[in-house]
N, C-alpha and C positions, 0 to 999 in steps of 0.2 A: 474609355479613359486612356489618356496618353501619358506616358512616363518618360522622364528624362533618362539618359543612358545610365547614370549612376544612382538613380532613385528607385528603390524597391516599392512595389505596390503596398499600400496600407489598407488592408481589408478589415482592420480593427481587431482581428483575432490575434491574441498573444500566443506565441509559439511556446508550448509547454510539453513536457514529457507525459506519457500516458500515466494514469493513476497507478500507484504502487500495488494495489490489490489485484490488478488485472494481469493474467499470465501472458507473457510475451513469447514470441518465437523468433529466434535468431538463426540465420543461415550463414555458414562459412562456405563460400563457393570454392570450386576446384582450382581457381586461379589465385587464391588468397593464402598467404602464409602468416600466421600469428605466432610471435615469440612471447611467451608468458602464460600465466594461468588464467583460465576463464571461470568466473563465478557468476551464476545467474539463478534467480528465483523461478525462471521460466524454462522453456524448452529450447534446445539447441540441435541443429542439424549440421553435421560437418562433412563436407566433401573435399575440403582443402587440407592444409597442414596446420596443426597446432603443436608448437614445440613447447609443451608444458602440460599441466594437468587441467581437467575440467570438472567442476562441481556444479550440478544443476538439477532441475526437477526431472526432466526427461531428455535423453540424448539419443539421437539417431546418427550412426556412422555410415557414411557412404562407402564408395569403392576404395579410396586410397588415403585414409586419414593417417596422421602421425601424431600420436598422443602418448604421454608416458603413464598417466594415471587418470582413472575415471571414478567419480563418486556421484551417484544419481539415484533417484527412485526407480526409474526404468531406463534400460539401455537396450538398443536394438543395433546389432552389428551386421553389416552386409558386405564388408570388405576385409582386407588384411589389417590386423591390429596387433601391435606388440606393446604390452604394458599390463598393468593391474587394473581390475574392475571390481568395484564394490557397489552393489545395487540390490534393491529389493527384488526386482524382476529383470532378468536378462534373457534376451531372445537372440539366438544366432541363426541367421538365415542360411539358405542353401549355399551362398557364395562367401560365407564368413570363414576366415582363417585366423585364429587367435593363438598368439604365443604369449603366455603370461598367466597369472593366477586370477581366478574369478571367485569372488565371495558373493553369495546370492541367497535370497529366500526361495525364489522359484527360478528355474532354468529351463528354457525350451531350446532344444537343438534340432534344427531341421536336417533332414537327410542331405548329405553333401558337405555340411559344415565340418571344420576340423578344429581341434583344440589341442594345444601342446602346453601343458601347465597343470597347476593344482586347482581343483574345484573344492570349495568349502561352503557349507551351508550356514547362513547366519541364523541365529535363533529368531523365533517369531516376534511379533510386535510387542511393545511394552505397554503396560497399563499403570498409570500413576507412578512411573519410574521403576516399576518392578516387572520382571518377565512374567508372562502368563505361564502358569504351571498347571498342568492337568494331573491331579493326584492319581497314582496307580491304585487300582483296586487291590486290596490286600487279600491274600488267600487265607482262609481260616486255618489256624494251626491245628495239628492233629490233636484230637481229644476235645475240641471245642464244639 
């Protein structure tokens, strides 16, 4: 098929975005700087600079990201990071250097990683809007 210089091929397929239910993966390369907040239902890998906060399902930080605040289900940090993190699962690899507060349900720190800040554990998952509570077994009172 031959096309004219300003004519695009018409293959009959309409250009559409992927379905909303499908998890997407976005990559911010090391030569890219983004100013503003990023919000995604999918996964994000950052090797570049994000001057703002990130809220997503899963976040992987490469060697040299710049981010002020992170909120995600899972976060994996491999480089230097200054800011606050709130995630269910946080993994700091051997090359991670974090300055800031980390709020987490689970935290894995590999040997060689460094943290300068406050670590806070988030309460467990919620059921029907109420925290799961495991009742304490009561000790029998004297004389019972």
